[in-house]
N, C-alpha and C positions, 0 to 999 in steps of 0.2 A: 141681545135678547130684547124682544118686544112682547109686552103682555097687554092684551086687550080683553078684559073680562076674564073668562076661563081659558082663552086661547093664548098659547105661548108659542112664539116663533124664534128660532135662532138663526143668526146671519153671520157670515164671515167674509172678509175680503183680504187681499194681499196687503202686507204691511206697506205703508207709504202710499196707498191708493185711496181714492175717495169712496164715499158710500155708493156712488153710481156703479161701482164694480162689484158690489157685494152679491153673494149668492145665499139662497135660503138653504141652510144645512140642518133644518129641523129633523131630528130622528123620528122614526115611526113610533118608538116608545120613549116618552118623556121621562126625565129623571124624577126621583121622588122629591117631595116638598123640602126635605133637608138640603138637598143640592141646590134647588131653586133659591131657597133662603140664603144659602152661602153666596151664591152669585150676586144677589141683590145687596147683601150686607158687606161685601168686600170693599174696603176703602179705595184700593187701587188695583190695577191689573197685575202688578208685581207682588201683591200681598201674598203671604203664605196661604196655601190651599190644602184641603184634605185630599187624601188618596182617591176617594170616590169622585171628587170634582176633577182631579187630574185625569182619571180614566175617562170620564165623560167628555172632557175637552179633547182628548186623543181621538175619541170616536167622531166628534164634530170635525176634527182636522181630516180624518180619513174620508168623510163624506165630501168635504170641500175639495180634496185632491181628486176624487172621482169625478166631480163636476167640472174641474178645470183642466184636467189632463187630456 
């Protein structure tokens, strides 16, 4: 996730690859502030996450697969 002012972008890349392989997977509708805050506040990628965040991440994965298949 990159945040610049009010603009938020989401990126994804295949595990084990560098940032140069990443794709912009920003959805047309951004998640609410609670989900954004949860993303920012999580200490590690493997930390427990809410159901809402899990659903949002699934949506980002679907966008990524559409861009790479």
